C-alpha positions in Angstrom: 35.6 -24.9 -15.3 38.0 -27.8 -14.4 39.4 -25.8 -11.5 35.9 -24.9 -10.2 34.8 -28.6 -10.5 37.9 -29.7 -8.4 37.2 -26.9 -5.9 33.6 -28.1 -5.5 34.7 -31.8 -5.0 37.3 -30.6 -2.5 34.7 -28.6 -0.6 32.3 -31.6 -0.5 35.0 -34.1 0.7 36.5 -31.7 3.2 33.1 -31.0 4.7 32.4 -34.7 5.0 35.7 -35.3 6.7 35.4 -32.4 9.1 31.8 -33.2 10.1 32.8 -36.8 10.8 35.8 -35.6 12.9 33.7 -33.0 14.8 31.1 -35.5 15.8 33.7 -36.8 18.3 34.8 -33.3 19.4 31.4 -31.8 19.9 30.6 -33.5 23.2 33.8 -32.4 25.1 33.4 -28.9 23.7 29.8 -28.8 24.9 28.4 -28.3 21.4 25.5 -30.7 21.6 21.7 -30.3 21.3 19.8 -31.7 24.3 16.1 -32.6 24.0 13.7 -30.2 25.6 10.0 -29.5 25.5 10.4 -27.6 22.2 13.2 -29.9 20.8 11.7 -33.3 20.0 14.7 -35.5 19.2 16.4 -38.5 20.6 19.7 -38.2 22.5 22.4 -35.6 22.5 23.0 -34.5 18.9 26.4 -32.9 17.9 26.3 -29.4 16.5 28.7 -29.2 13.6 28.4 -25.6 12.4 32.0 -25.0 13.1 33.0 -27.9 10.8 30.8 -26.7 8.0 32.2 -23.2 8.3 35.8 -24.5 8.4 35.2 -26.5 5.2 33.7 -23.5 3.5 36.4 -21.1 4.6 39.3 -23.3 3.6 37.7 -24.2 0.2 36.9 -20.5 -0.5 40.4 -19.4 0.3 41.8 -22.0 -2.1 39.9 -20.5 -5.0 41.9 -18.6 -7.6 39.9 -15.5 -7.0 37.3 -14.3 -4.5 34.6 -11.6 -4.8 35.6 -8.1 -3.8 35.3 -7.6 -0.1 35.5 -11.3 0.6 38.5 -11.1 3.0 36.7 -8.8 5.4 33.5 -10.8 5.0 35.2 -14.0 6.0 36.8 -12.4 9.0 33.5 -11.1 10.3 31.9 -14.4 9.4 34.4 -16.3 11.5 33.5 -14.1 14.5 29.8 -14.6 13.8 30.3 -18.4 13.8 32.2 -18.1 17.2 29.2 -16.1 18.6 26.9 -18.9 17.3 29.1 -21.6 18.9 29.1 -19.7 22.2 25.3 -19.5 22.0 25.1 -23.2 21.3 27.3 -24.0 24.3 26.0 -21.4 26.8 22.7 -20.1 25.5 23.4 -16.3 25.2 20.7 -13.9 26.0 18.8 -12.7 22.8 19.7 -9.0 23.2 23.4 -9.7 23.6 23.3 -12.2 20.7 21.6 -9.5 18.5 24.2 -6.9 19.4 26.9 -9.4 18.6 25.3 -10.1 15.2 25.2 -6.4 14.4 28.9 -6.0 15.3 29.8 -9.0 13.2 27.7 -7.7 10.3 29.6 -4.4 10.5 32.9 -6.2 10.3 31.7 -8.4 7.5 30.4 -5.8 5.2 31.6 -2.2 5.8 35.4 -2.6 5.3 34.8 -4.1 1.8 31.9 -1.7 1.1 29.6 -4.6 0.5 26.4 -2.7 1.0 22.9 -2.2 -0.4 23.4 1.0 -2.3 20.0 0.9 -4.1 16.7 -0.9 -3.9 16.2 -1.3 -7.7 13.8 0.6 -9.8 10.8 -0.2 -7.6 9.1 3.1 -8.5 9.8 2.7 -12.2 12.1 5.7 -12.8 15.6 4.5 -12.2 17.0 2.7 -9.0 16.1 4.1 -5.6 19.4 5.2 -4.1 19.9 4.9 -0.4 22.9 7.2 0.1 23.3 7.7 3.9 20.7 5.0 4.6 22.8 2.3 2.8 24.7 1.3 6.0 21.7 0.8 8.4 19.6 -0.8 5.6 22.4 -3.3 4.9 22.9 -4.1 8.5 19.2 -4.7 9.1 18.8 -6.8 6.0 21.8 -9.0 6.7 21.1 -9.5 10.4 17.5 -10.2 9.5 18.4 -12.9 7.0 20.9 -14.4 9.5 18.1 -14.7 12.1 15.6 -15.9 9.5 17.7 -18.9 8.5 18.6 -19.5 12.2 14.9 -19.5 13.2 13.7 -21.7 10.4 16.3 -24.4 11.4 13.6 -26.3 13.3 13.4 -29.8 11.6 15.9 -32.2 10.1 17.2 -31.0 6.8 15.1 -27.8 6.4 17.6 -25.0 6.9 20.2 -26.8 4.8 17.7 -27.6 2.0 16.3 -24.1 1.8 19.8 -22.6 1.9 21.0 -25.0 -0.8 18.1 -24.0 -3.0 18.8 -20.3 -2.6 22.5 -20.8 -3.3 21.7 -22.7 -6.6 19.5 -19.8 -7.8 22.3 -17.3 -6.8 24.8 -19.5 -8.7 22.6 -19.4 -11.8 22.3 -15.6 -11.5 26.1 -15.3 -11.1 26.6 -17.4 -14.2 24.2 -15.2 -16.2 26.0 -12.1 -15.0 29.4 -13.7 -15.7 30.5 -13.1 -12.1 32.8 -16.0 -11.7 34.0 -15.3 -8.1 30.4 -15.1 -6.8 29.6 -18.2 -8.8 32.5 -20.1 -7.2 31.5 -19.0 -3.7 27.9 -20.1 -4.2 28.9 -23.5 -5.6 31.5 -24.1 -2.9 29.0 -23.2 -0.1 26.4 -25.4 -1.8 28.8 -28.4 -1.9 29.5 -28.0 1.8 25.8 -28.0 2.5 25.3 -31.1 0.4 27.9 -33.0 2.5 26.1 -31.8 5.7 22.7 -32.9 4.5 24.2 -36.4 4.1 24.3 -36.4 7.9 21.3 -34.3 8.6 18.6 -35.2 6.1 16.2 -38.0 6.8 16.0 -40.8 4.2 15.0 -44.4 3.9 18.3 -45.5 5.5 18.3 -43.1 8.4 15.2 -42.2 10.4 16.7 -39.1 12.1 19.5 -36.7 11.7 22.8 -37.5 13.5 24.1 -34.0 13.4 22.6 -30.5 13.6 23.9 -27.1 12.3 23.4 -25.3 15.6 23.3 -21.5 15.7 26.9 -21.3 14.4 26.0 -23.1 11.2 22.6 -21.7 10.5 23.7 -18.1 11.1 26.7 -18.7 8.8 24.4 -19.8 6.0 22.2 -16.7 6.5 25.3 -14.5 6.3 26.6 -16.2 3.1 23.2 -15.8 1.5 23.1 -12.1 2.5 26.6 -11.6 1.1 25.8 -13.1 -2.3 22.5 -11.3 -2.5 24.2 -8.0 -2.0 27.1 -8.8 -4.4 24.8 -9.9 -7.2 22.2 -7.2 -6.8 24.6 -4.2 -6.2 27.1 -5.0 -9.0 28.1 -1.6 -10.4 30.4 -2.6 -13.3 27.6 -4.1 -15.4 24.1 -5.6 -15.2 23.0 -6.8 -11.7 20.4 -9.0 -10.2 17.2 -7.3 -9.2 17.0 -6.8 -5.4 13.3 -7.9 -5.7 14.4 -11.1 -7.4 16.9 -11.7 -4.5 13.9 -11.4 -2.1 12.0 -14.0 -4.1 15.0 -16.4 -3.8 15.0 -16.0 0.0 11.2 -15.7 0.4 10.4 -18.6 2.7 12.6 -17.8 5.7 12.1 -14.1 5.3 8.3 -14.2 5.1 8.1 -16.8 7.9 10.3 -14.8 10.3 8.6 -11.5 9.7 5.2 -13.1 10.1 6.2 -14.8 13.3 7.8 -11.6 14.8 4.7 -9.6 14.0 2.4 -12.2 15.6 4.6 -12.4 18.7 4.7 -8.6 19.1 0.9 -8.5 18.6 0.5 -11.0 21.4 2.6 -8.8 23.7 5.7 -11.1 23.6 9.3 -10.5 22.5 9.9 -11.3 18.8 12.8 -13.5 20.0 10.7 -15.6 22.4 10.4 -19.3 21.7 7.2 -21.1 20.6 6.1 -23.6 18.0 4.4 -21.3 15.5 6.9 -21.4 12.7 5.6 -22.5 9.3 7.3 -25.9 9.7 5.7 -26.4 13.1 2.3 -25.6 11.7 2.8 -28.1 8.9 3.8 -30.7 11.4 0.8 -30.0 13.5 -1.4 -30.3 10.4 -0.2 -34.0 10.1 2.7 -33.9 7.7 5.9 -35.8 8.5 9.3 -34.2 8.8 10.3 -35.4 5.3 7.0 -34.1 3.8 7.6 -30.7 5.4 11.1 -30.4 4.1 10.0 -31.6 0.6 7.0 -29.2 0.6 8.9 -26.1 1.7 11.9 -27.0 -0.5 9.7 -27.3 -3.6 7.9 -24.0 -2.8 11.3 -22.3 -2.3 12.5 -23.6 -5.6 9.3 -22.4 -7.3 9.5 -19.0 -5.8 13.1 -18.6 -6.7 12.3 -19.6 -10.3 9.7 -16.9 -10.4 12.1 -14.3 -9.1 15.0 -15.2 -11.3 12.9 -15.9 -14.3 11.0 -12.6 -14.0 14.3 -10.7 -13.7 15.8 -12.5 -16.7 12.7 -11.9 -18.7 12.9 -8.2 -18.0 9.9 -7.9 -15.6 10.1 -4.4 -13.9 11.4 -4.4 -10.4 8.1 -2.8 -9.2 6.1 -5.7 -10.6 8.5 -8.3 -9.0 8.2 -6.6 -5.6 4.4 -6.2 -5.9 4.2 -9.9 -6.8 5.6 -10.9 -3.4 2.3 -9.9 -1.9 1.0 -13.2 -3.3 3.3 -15.5 -1.2 2.7 -13.2 1.8 -1.1 -13.5 1.4 -0.9 -17.3 1.0 1.2 -17.5 4.2 -1.2 -15.3 6.2 -4.1 -17.4 5.0 -2.4 -20.6 5.9 -1.4 -19.4 9.4 -5.0 -18.2 10.1 -7.2 -20.7 8.3 -5.4 -23.1 5.9 -3.6 -25.2 8.5 -7.0 -26.3 9.9 -8.3 -27.4 6.5 -5.0 -29.0 5.6 -5.0 -30.9 8.9 -8.6 -32.1 8.4 -7.8 -33.2 4.8 -4.6 -34.9 5.8 -6.3 -36.8 8.7 -9.1 -37.9 6.4 -6.6 -39.3 3.9 -4.8 -41.0 6.7 -8.1 -42.6 8.0 -9.1 -43.7 4.5 -5.7 -45.4 4.0 -5.9 -47.1 7.3 -9.4 -48.4 6.5 -8.2 -49.7 3.1 -5.1 -51.3 4.5 -6.9 -52.8 7.5 -6.7 -56.6 7.4 -9.8 -58.7 7.1 -10.9 -60.2 10.4 -10.0 -63.9 10.8 -13.0 -66.3 10.5 -13.2 -68.8 13.4 
């Protein structure tokens, strides 16, 4: 425990130092985010995903033991981060970016056989084995999660906060399963994110983020979450986390991305096209501030993760856990179609009442 505590402290401090250093290097490297019609921020913001990855990689390699298959995962992850950095600097075409993500996922997962071998007992009679379908299902799942975290990185502090929440649930699951290497990776990654949020999260002493993850950082977080979800849910030497519980832990980015992709395709557009229809955009349009959006989605993510992990720990069947996900999906669909209008009207009414109550009395002449 003492060694793990020191590793976490080192990861936090190293991330802080590297992010501070990379703020100066980002501009000459072209790793900056420039304001556009869709990107409403002030000035050119450094993209520090490479710094967060470097802190994570160094800290993970210094651990006494890593999970099985971690060496190949880290190699593929480094290439994925490079792809993200190139996209940050040169704006790679979506199809080329997707093909590069698939190639990186193959390098990350297949050499160490880190794959989704079964879907859990979703039909009640033993786990559903994938056999020959394990490779394509694994690649689709990991690439999907990589893009889900990447696409939800739309407001200050959101991707980092949701990833940190998921990592903490995975850390608890690893602790329950006595999987110390996976626990160490989850905690080290979490400490790197905490350091990043110190620069990225809005708070009373900072009105706006001074650094962003960029595609390199957000894709890295999605890959780490995918790796841990597979390692914990496909553990063959003993009890493992339910795959359905892992879905609950990652529910917010997964549901939002799938919903948005379906809506874009239904509208005759590419699922990779840009718009302002993400859940966080809809909450902003309804009248919530950036801080309120992050707090709201972070709280919901923590609650959903608690349901998934608690249900698995209590022995709820996988089929029930999976079926239960229809609840968050239904709420999301309702909000996208109807709820945001009611929320916006309610929020505006509250704002008007506050302004009336706080309006100063007119001066008497």
